[in-house]
C-alpha positions as a Markdown table, in Angstrom:
| # | Residue | x | y | z |
|---|---|---|---|---|
| 1 | Unk | 61.9 | 243.2 | -15.2 |
| 2 | Unk | 64.7 | 240.8 | -16.0 |
| 3 | Unk | 63.7 | 237.5 | -17.6 |
| 4 | Unk | 65.5 | 234.8 | -19.6 |
| 5 | Unk | 63.4 | 234.0 | -22.7 |
| 6 | Unk | 65.7 | 231.0 | -23.5 |
| 7 | Unk | 63.7 | 229.0 | -20.9 |
| 8 | Unk | 60.5 | 229.7 | -22.7 |
| 9 | Unk | 60.5 | 228.3 | -26.3 |
| 10 | Unk | 57.2 | 229.9 | -27.3 |
| 11 | Unk | 58.5 | 233.4 | -26.8 |
| 12 | Unk | 59.4 | 233.9 | -30.5 |
| 13 | Unk | 55.9 | 232.8 | -31.7 |
| 14 | Unk | 54.2 | 235.0 | -29.2 |
| 15 | Unk | 56.4 | 238.0 | -30.1 |
| 16 | Unk | 55.7 | 237.5 | -33.8 |
| 17 | Unk | 52.0 | 237.3 | -33.1 |
| 18 | Unk | 51.9 | 240.5 | -31.0 |
| 19 | Unk | 54.1 | 242.4 | -33.5 |
| 20 | Unk | 51.7 | 241.7 | -36.3 |
| 21 | Unk | 48.9 | 243.7 | -34.5 |
| 22 | Unk | 49.0 | 247.4 | -35.3 |
| 23 | Unk | 47.5 | 248.4 | -31.9 |
| 24 | Unk | 50.1 | 246.4 | -30.0 |
| 25 | Unk | 52.9 | 247.9 | -32.0 |
| 26 | Unk | 51.6 | 251.4 | -31.1 |
| 27 | Unk | 51.3 | 250.5 | -27.5 |
| 28 | Unk | 54.9 | 249.1 | -27.7 |
| 29 | Unk | 53.8 | 245.8 | -26.1 |
| 30 | Unk | 56.8 | 243.5 | -25.5 |
| 31 | Unk | 56.6 | 239.8 | -24.9 |
| 32 | Unk | 59.0 | 238.9 | -22.1 |
| 33 | Unk | 58.3 | 235.2 | -22.0 |
| 34 | Unk | 55.9 | 232.6 | -23.4 |
| 35 | Unk | 55.3 | 228.9 | -23.0 |
| 36 | Unk | 52.6 | 226.4 | -23.6 |
| 37 | Unk | 51.2 | 227.4 | -20.2 |
| 38 | Unk | 51.5 | 231.2 | -20.1 |
| 39 | Unk | 52.5 | 234.5 | -21.6 |
| 40 | Unk | 54.0 | 237.6 | -19.9 |
| 41 | Unk | 53.8 | 240.9 | -21.7 |
| 42 | Unk | 55.1 | 244.4 | -20.7 |
| 43 | Unk | 53.2 | 247.6 | -21.4 |
| 44 | Unk | 55.5 | 250.7 | -21.0 |
| 45 | Unk | 54.0 | 253.8 | -19.5 |
| 46 | Unk | 53.0 | 256.4 | -22.1 |
| 47 | Unk | 51.4 | 259.8 | -21.5 |
| 48 | Unk | 49.2 | 259.3 | -24.5 |
| 49 | Unk | 47.4 | 256.5 | -22.6 |
| 50 | Unk | 46.3 | 258.7 | -19.7 |
| 51 | Unk | 42.6 | 258.3 | -18.8 |
| 52 | Unk | 42.7 | 260.4 | -15.6 |
| 53 | Unk | 44.5 | 263.6 | -16.4 |
| 54 | Unk | 44.6 | 264.9 | -12.8 |
| 55 | Unk | 46.7 | 261.9 | -11.6 |
| 56 | Unk | 48.4 | 260.6 | -14.8 |
| 57 | Unk | 46.8 | 257.1 | -14.4 |
| 58 | Unk | 46.4 | 255.3 | -17.7 |
| 59 | Unk | 42.9 | 254.4 | -19.0 |
| 60 | Unk | 41.3 | 251.2 | -18.0 |
| 61 | Unk | 40.8 | 250.4 | -21.7 |
| 62 | Unk | 44.6 | 250.1 | -22.0 |
| 63 | Unk | 44.7 | 247.5 | -19.2 |
| 64 | Unk | 41.9 | 245.6 | -21.0 |
| 65 | Unk | 43.9 | 245.7 | -24.2 |
| 66 | Unk | 47.0 | 244.4 | -22.5 |
| 67 | Unk | 45.1 | 241.4 | -20.9 |
| 68 | Unk | 43.1 | 240.7 | -24.0 |
| 69 | Unk | 46.4 | 240.5 | -26.0 |
| 70 | Unk | 48.1 | 238.4 | -23.4 |
| 71 | Unk | 45.2 | 236.0 | -23.2 |
| 72 | Unk | 44.9 | 235.8 | -27.0 |
| 73 | Unk | 48.7 | 235.1 | -27.2 |
| 74 | Unk | 48.4 | 232.4 | -24.5 |
| 75 | Unk | 45.7 | 230.7 | -26.7 |
| 76 | Unk | 48.0 | 230.8 | -29.7 |
| 77 | Unk | 50.8 | 229.2 | -27.8 |
| 78 | Unk | 48.7 | 226.6 | -26.1 |
| 79 | Unk | 47.0 | 225.5 | -29.4 |
| 80 | Unk | 50.4 | 225.4 | -31.2 |
| 81 | Unk | 51.9 | 223.2 | -28.5 |
| 82 | Unk | 49.0 | 220.8 | -28.3 |
| 83 | Unk | 48.1 | 220.5 | -32.0 |
| 84 | Unk | 51.2 | 221.9 | -33.8 |
| 85 | Unk | 48.9 | 224.3 | -35.7 |
| 86 | Unk | 48.4 | 228.0 | -35.7 |
| 87 | Unk | 44.9 | 229.4 | -35.2 |
| 88 | Unk | 43.5 | 232.9 | -34.8 |
| 89 | Unk | 41.0 | 232.9 | -32.0 |
| 90 | Unk | 38.8 | 236.0 | -31.7 |
| 91 | Unk | 37.6 | 237.0 | -28.3 |
| 92 | Unk | 34.1 | 235.9 | -27.4 |
| 93 | Unk | 33.8 | 237.6 | -24.1 |
| 94 | Unk | 36.0 | 239.2 | -21.5 |
| 95 | Unk | 35.3 | 240.2 | -17.9 |
| 96 | Unk | 37.7 | 242.6 | -16.1 |
| 97 | Unk | 37.7 | 243.4 | -12.4 |
| 98 | Unk | 39.8 | 246.5 | -11.6 |
| 99 | Unk | 41.3 | 246.4 | -8.1 |
| 100 | Unk | 43.4 | 249.5 | -8.1 |
| 101 | Unk | 44.8 | 252.1 | -10.5 |
| 102 | Unk | 48.1 | 251.6 | -12.1 |
| 103 | Unk | 50.9 | 253.8 | -10.7 |
| 104 | Unk | 52.0 | 256.5 | -13.2 |
| 105 | Unk | 55.5 | 256.4 | -14.8 |
| 106 | Unk | 55.8 | 252.6 | -14.3 |
| 107 | Unk | 55.3 | 249.7 | -16.7 |
| 108 | Unk | 52.4 | 247.3 | -16.4 |
| 109 | Unk | 52.8 | 243.6 | -16.9 |
| 110 | Unk | 50.1 | 241.3 | -18.2 |
| 111 | Unk | 50.3 | 237.6 | -17.2 |
| 112 | Unk | 47.9 | 235.2 | -18.9 |
| 113 | Unk | 47.3 | 231.5 | -19.2 |
| 114 | Unk | 45.1 | 229.3 | -21.3 |
| 115 | Unk | 43.9 | 226.7 | -18.9 |
| 116 | Unk | 41.3 | 224.8 | -21.0 |
| 117 | Unk | 41.0 | 224.1 | -24.7 |
| 118 | Unk | 37.8 | 222.5 | -26.0 |
| 119 | Unk | 36.9 | 221.6 | -29.6 |
| 120 | Unk | 35.3 | 225.1 | -30.1 |
| 121 | Unk | 36.4 | 227.4 | -27.3 |
| 122 | Unk | 39.5 | 228.2 | -25.4 |
| 123 | Unk | 39.4 | 229.6 | -21.8 |
| 124 | Unk | 41.8 | 232.1 | -20.2 |
| 125 | Unk | 42.6 | 234.0 | -17.1 |
| 126 | Unk | 44.9 | 237.0 | -16.8 |
| 127 | Unk | 46.4 | 239.4 | -14.2 |
| 128 | Unk | 47.7 | 242.9 | -14.7 |
| 129 | Unk | 50.3 | 244.1 | -12.1 |
| 130 | Unk | 53.3 | 246.3 | -11.6 |
| 131 | Unk | 55.6 | 245.5 | -8.7 |
| 132 | Unk | 54.2 | 242.1 | -7.7 |
| 133 | Unk | 51.8 | 239.6 | -9.2 |
| 134 | Unk | 50.5 | 239.2 | -5.7 |
| 135 | Unk | 49.4 | 242.8 | -5.8 |
| 136 | Unk | 47.2 | 242.9 | -8.9 |
| 137 | Unk | 45.9 | 246.0 | -10.7 |
| 138 | Unk | 43.2 | 244.0 | -12.5 |
| 139 | Unk | 42.1 | 240.4 | -13.1 |
| 140 | Unk | 40.4 | 239.1 | -16.2 |
| 141 | Unk | 38.7 | 235.9 | -17.5 |
| 142 | Unk | 37.9 | 235.3 | -21.1 |
| 143 | Unk | 36.8 | 232.9 | -23.8 |
| 144 | Unk | 38.1 | 232.7 | -27.3 |
| 145 | Unk | 36.5 | 231.0 | -30.3 |
| 146 | Unk | 38.6 | 228.5 | -32.2 |
| 147 | Unk | 38.7 | 228.9 | -35.9 |
| 148 | Unk | 40.0 | 226.6 | -38.6 |
| 149 | Unk | 43.8 | 227.0 | -39.2 |
| 150 | Unk | 43.0 | 227.5 | -42.9 |
| 151 | Unk | 41.4 | 230.9 | -42.1 |
| 152 | Unk | 44.6 | 232.3 | -40.7 |
| 153 | Unk | 46.1 | 233.1 | -44.2 |
| 154 | Unk | 49.4 | 231.9 | -45.6 |
| 155 | Unk | 51.1 | 235.3 | -45.1 |
| 156 | Unk | 50.2 | 235.6 | -41.5 |
| 157 | Unk | 51.1 | 232.0 | -40.8 |
| 158 | Unk | 54.5 | 232.4 | -42.4 |
| 159 | Unk | 55.1 | 235.5 | -40.4 |
| 160 | Unk | 54.3 | 233.7 | -37.1 |
| 161 | Unk | 56.6 | 230.9 | -38.0 |
| 162 | Unk | 59.4 | 233.3 | -38.9 |
| 163 | Unk | 59.4 | 232.1 | -42.5 |
| 164 | Unk | 58.9 | 235.6 | -43.9 |
| 165 | Unk | 59.7 | 239.1 | -42.7 |
| 166 | Unk | 57.1 | 240.8 | -40.5 |
| 167 | Unk | 55.1 | 243.5 | -42.1 |
| 168 | Unk | 55.7 | 246.9 | -40.5 |
| 169 | Unk | 52.0 | 247.6 | -41.2 |
| 170 | Unk | 50.1 | 244.8 | -42.9 |
| 171 | Unk | 47.0 | 246.9 | -43.3 |
| 172 | Unk | 48.7 | 249.6 | -45.2 |
| 173 | Unk | 50.1 | 247.1 | -47.7 |
| 174 | Unk | 46.7 | 245.5 | -48.2 |
| 175 | Unk | 44.5 | 248.7 | -48.4 |
| 176 | Unk | 46.9 | 251.5 | -49.2 |
| 177 | Unk | 45.8 | 253.4 | -46.2 |
| 178 | Unk | 48.3 | 255.7 | -44.5 |
| 179 | Unk | 48.6 | 256.7 | -40.9 |
| 180 | Unk | 48.9 | 260.3 | -42.1 |
| 181 | Unk | 45.5 | 260.2 | -43.7 |
| 182 | Unk | 44.0 | 258.4 | -40.7 |
| 183 | Unk | 45.3 | 261.2 | -38.4 |
| 184 | Unk | 43.7 | 263.8 | -40.7 |
| 185 | Unk | 40.3 | 262.3 | -40.1 |
| 186 | Unk | 40.5 | 262.9 | -36.3 |
| 187 | Unk | 38.0 | 265.3 | -34.8 |
| 188 | Unk | 39.1 | 268.9 | -34.5 |
| 189 | Unk | 39.2 | 268.9 | -30.7 |
| 190 | Unk | 41.7 | 265.9 | -30.8 |
| 191 | Unk | 44.0 | 267.5 | -33.4 |
| 192 | Unk | 44.6 | 270.4 | -31.2 |
| 193 | Unk | 45.5 | 268.4 | -28.1 |
| 194 | Unk | 49.2 | 268.7 | -27.4 |
| 195 | Unk | 49.8 | 265.4 | -25.6 |
| 196 | Unk | 53.5 | 265.6 | -25.9 |
| 197 | Unk | 53.6 | 268.8 | -23.8 |
| 198 | Unk | 52.3 | 266.9 | -20.8 |
| 199 | Unk | 54.7 | 266.3 | -17.9 |
| 200 | Unk | 54.4 | 262.7 | -16.9 |
| 201 | Unk | 56.8 | 263.0 | -13.9 |
| 202 | Unk | 54.3 | 265.0 | -11.9 |
| 203 | Unk | 50.5 | 265.0 | -11.8 |
| 204 | Unk | 49.3 | 266.1 | -15.2 |
| 205 | Unk | 47.1 | 268.9 | -13.9 |
| 206 | Unk | 45.2 | 270.1 | -11.0 |
| 207 | Unk | 42.2 | 268.2 | -10.0 |
| 208 | Unk | 39.7 | 268.4 | -12.9 |
| 209 | Unk | 36.5 | 270.4 | -12.2 |
| 210 | Unk | 34.3 | 268.0 | -14.1 |
| 211 | Unk | 31.1 | 269.9 | -13.5 |
| 212 | Unk | 32.6 | 273.0 | -14.9 |
| 213 | Unk | 34.0 | 271.2 | -18.0 |
| 214 | Unk | 30.6 | 269.5 | -18.6 |
| 215 | Unk | 28.8 | 272.8 | -18.2 |
| 216 | Unk | 31.1 | 274.5 | -20.7 |
| 217 | Unk | 30.7 | 271.6 | -23.2 |
| 218 | Unk | 26.9 | 271.8 | -22.8 |
| 219 | Unk | 26.9 | 275.6 | -23.4 |
| 220 | Unk | 29.1 | 275.2 | -26.5 |
| 221 | Unk | 27.1 | 272.1 | -27.5 |
| 222 | Unk | 30.6 | 270.6 | -28.1 |
| 223 | Unk | 31.3 | 267.5 | -26.1 |
| 224 | Unk | 34.6 | 267.2 | -27.9 |
| 225 | Unk | 35.7 | 269.8 | -25.4 |
| 226 | Unk | 35.2 | 267.2 | -22.6 |
| 227 | Unk | 37.0 | 264.5 | -24.5 |
| 228 | Unk | 39.9 | 266.9 | -25.2 |
| 229 | Unk | 40.9 | 266.6 | -21.5 |
| 230 | Unk | 41.6 | 262.9 | -21.8 |
| 231 | Unk | 44.7 | 261.9 | -23.9 |
| 232 | Unk | 43.4 | 258.3 | -24.4 |
| 233 | Unk | 40.5 | 259.6 | -26.5 |
| 234 | Unk | 43.2 | 261.1 | -28.8 |
| 235 | Unk | 45.1 | 257.8 | -28.9 |
| 236 | Unk | 42.1 | 255.9 | -30.3 |
| 237 | Unk | 40.5 | 258.8 | -32.0 |
| 238 | Unk | 37.0 | 258.8 | -30.5 |
| 239 | Unk | 34.5 | 261.7 | -30.7 |
| 240 | Unk | 31.0 | 262.3 | -29.4 |
| 241 | Unk | 27.8 | 264.1 | -30.6 |
| 242 | Unk | 24.7 | 265.0 | -28.6 |
| 243 | Unk | 21.2 | 264.5 | -30.1 |
| 244 | Unk | 18.7 | 265.8 | -27.7 |
| 245 | Unk | 19.0 | 263.7 | -24.5 |
| 246 | Unk | 21.2 | 261.1 | -26.2 |
| 247 | Unk | 25.0 | 260.9 | -26.7 |
| 248 | Unk | 26.4 | 259.0 | -29.7 |
| 249 | Unk | 30.0 | 258.1 | -29.6 |
| 250 | Unk | 32.2 | 257.5 | -32.7 |
| 251 | Unk | 35.4 | 255.6 | -33.1 |
| 252 | Unk | 36.7 | 256.3 | -36.6 |
| 253 | Unk | 38.4 | 253.8 | -38.8 |
| 254 | Unk | 42.0 | 254.1 | -37.8 |
| 255 | Unk | 45.0 | 251.9 | -38.9 |
| 256 | Unk | 46.6 | 252.0 | -35.5 |
| 257 | Unk | 43.5 | 250.4 | -33.9 |
| 258 | Unk | 43.7 | 247.2 | -35.9 |
| 259 | Unk | 44.0 | 243.9 | -34.0 |
| 260 | Unk | 43.3 | 241.4 | -36.7 |
| 261 | Unk | 45.3 | 242.2 | -39.9 |
| 262 | Unk | 43.7 | 239.3 | -41.8 |
| 263 | Unk | 40.1 | 240.7 | -41.9 |
| 264 | Unk | 41.2 | 243.5 | -41.0 |
| 265 | Unk | 39.3 | 244.1 | -37.7 |
| 266 | Unk | 39.6 | 246.5 | -34.7 |
| 267 | Unk | 41.4 | 245.1 | -31.7 |
| 268 | Unk | 39.0 | 243.9 | -29.1 |
| 269 | Unk | 40.7 | 245.9 | -26.4 |
| 270 | Unk | 40.2 | 249.1 | -28.4 |
| 271 | Unk | 36.5 | 248.4 | -28.7 |
| 272 | Unk | 36.4 | 247.7 | -25.0 |
| 273 | Unk | 38.3 | 250.9 | -24.2 |
| 274 | Unk | 36.0 | 252.9 | -26.5 |
| 275 | Unk | 32.9 | 251.6 | -24.8 |
| 276 | Unk | 34.3 | 252.1 | -21.3 |
| 277 | Unk | 35.2 | 255.7 | -22.1 |
| 278 | Unk | 31.8 | 256.2 | -23.6 |
| 279 | Unk | 30.2 | 255.1 | -20.3 |
| 280 | Unk | 32.4 | 257.4 | -18.3 |
| 281 | Unk | 31.4 | 260.4 | -20.4 |
| 282 | Unk | 27.7 | 259.4 | -20.2 |
| 283 | Unk | 28.0 | 259.4 | -16.4 |
| 284 | Unk | 29.8 | 262.8 | -16.2 |
| 285 | Unk | 27.2 | 264.4 | -18.5 |
| 286 | Unk | 24.0 | 263.0 | -17.0 |
| 287 | Unk | 24.8 | 262.4 | -13.4 |
| 288 | Unk | 26.8 | 265.6 | -12.9 |
| 289 | Unk | 29.7 | 263.9 | -11.2 |
| 290 | Unk | 32.3 | 266.2 | -9.7 |
| 291 | Unk | 35.1 | 263.7 | -10.5 |
| 292 | Unk | 35.9 | 261.3 | -13.3 |
| 293 | Unk | 34.1 | 258.0 | -12.5 |
| 294 | Unk | 36.3 | 255.1 | -11.7 |
| 295 | Unk | 35.6 | 251.7 | -13.3 |
| 296 | Unk | 35.1 | 248.8 | -10.9 |
| 297 | Unk | 34.4 | 246.0 | -13.4 |
| 298 | Unk | 33.8 | 245.8 | -17.1 |
| 299 | Unk | 32.2 | 242.8 | -18.9 |
| 300 | Unk | 32.0 | 242.7 | -22.7 |
| 301 | Unk | 30.5 | 240.2 | -25.1 |
| 302 | Unk | 31.7 | 240.3 | -28.7 |
| 303 | Unk | 28.9 | 239.5 | -31.1 |
| 304 | Unk | 30.5 | 239.8 | -34.5 |
| 305 | Unk | 33.8 | 241.1 | -35.9 |
| 306 | Unk | 34.4 | 244.9 | -35.7 |
| 307 | Unk | 35.7 | 245.6 | -39.1 |
| 308 | Unk | 38.0 | 248.4 | -40.1 |
| 309 | Unk | 35.3 | 251.0 | -40.4 |
| 310 | Unk | 33.6 | 253.7 | -38.3 |
| 311 | Unk | 32.2 | 252.3 | -35.1 |
| 312 | Unk | 29.5 | 253.8 | -32.8 |
| 313 | Unk | 28.3 | 253.4 | -29.2 |
| 314 | Unk | 25.5 | 254.5 | -27.0 |
| 315 | Unk | 25.0 | 254.1 | -23.3 |
| 316 | Unk | 22.2 | 253.7 | -20.8 |
| 317 | Unk | 22.6 | 254.2 | -17.0 |
| 318 | Unk | 20.7 | 251.2 | -15.8 |
| 319 | Unk | 21.1 | 251.7 | -12.1 |
| 320 | Unk | 22.2 | 254.6 | -10.0 |
| 321 | Unk | 23.2 | 254.3 | -6.4 |
| 322 | Unk | 24.7 | 256.7 | -3.9 |
| 323 | Unk | 28.3 | 255.6 | -4.7 |
| 324 | Unk | 28.0 | 253.1 | -7.6 |
| 325 | Unk | 26.4 | 253.3 | -11.0 |
| 326 | Unk | 25.7 | 250.5 | -13.5 |
| 327 | Unk | 26.0 | 251.4 | -17.2 |
| 328 | Unk | 25.1 | 249.2 | -20.2 |
| 329 | Unk | 26.8 | 250.0 | -23.6 |
| 330 | Unk | 25.9 | 248.9 | -27.1 |
| 331 | Unk | 28.3 | 249.1 | -30.0 |
| 332 | Unk | 27.6 | 248.9 | -33.8 |
| 333 | Unk | 28.9 | 249.8 | -37.2 |
| 334 | Unk | 26.7 | 250.0 | -40.2 |
| 335 | Unk | 23.4 | 249.0 | -38.6 |
| 336 | Unk | 22.3 | 249.9 | -35.1 |
| 337 | Unk | 20.3 | 246.6 | -34.9 |
| 338 | Unk | 23.4 | 244.5 | -35.7 |
| 339 | Unk | 25.5 | 245.0 | -32.7 |
| 340 | Unk | 29.2 | 244.1 | -32.7 |
| 341 | Unk | 29.5 | 244.2 | -28.9 |
| 342 | Unk | 27.5 | 244.7 | -25.7 |
| 343 | Unk | 29.0 | 245.6 | -22.4 |
| 344 | Unk | 28.0 | 246.2 | -18.8 |
| 345 | Unk | 30.1 | 248.1 | -16.2 |
| 346 | Unk | 30.1 | 249.4 | -12.6 |
| 347 | Unk | 31.6 | 252.7 | -11.7 |
| 348 | Unk | 32.4 | 254.4 | -8.5 |
| 349 | Unk | 31.0 | 257.9 | -8.5 |
| 350 | Unk | 31.1 | 260.7 | -5.9 |
């Protein structure tokens, strides 16, 4: 897509903001244009983001991350234009409606606008699309909490204003963590997945025999075998364990998943993608679906910051119809009673 960023004076601020977020750097998100009214971001296709291995379609969580980032960037630009101050605005809630899968081997664009700023909350809407904004992949609405400008931190503020060089990885400088060490903490089934060997120019594999995969995972009592078929689970590092009739999903502390380098905290889109994938696995295991369930809508409420530590999720199938299932997902870190997020989603099944 050809754009002229000279017409959009907020492009540099939005670019600096996105470049400070580790997850966005890993996704290679690129701000194409930004103004006080909108932000447009490009997400290049990457085989590591595949959520449907039989078609090469990227995971819905990646689309959510794109729109969450675009919406948050739009809030930063709108507040800076109106008040001449920089604020970090964590996501309060986000609802995403998925209208069709993204075509493989093509970039996805996220267009977002902040249409209302109150004294405490900013409101956004966003669209993800490929060839035309009139033919959307997904639509999202969200709200973002306004926080005092003093809480942004001098280093982060200077980076956004271009008064200091951007950190290649702010988290590593603060905590001494390394990406190598983070990768060594990945579950064994993920370490062995050769994502680079996948051919993205053709369908990644024959249609998955989901029932057979689930059957084998059950026999082995290793549901990592199931996750190993989905490259996106490798990308964020998730794993799963079964305890009787319950599945507990784990998202390990991983530098690349950071979305707030000041706290630091996990990117809200990563948390959403983790919870969405957890719900998909829950449906495959307990509803014996013959295909990977397709998300219709996903609504998430963020209850508190998801700090840079191990994160867990559990799911409950709240309603099962002939073609549609409703799943609720809870997410926590150190205490199961202190949730960091709750979500509800509808999925198309067989």
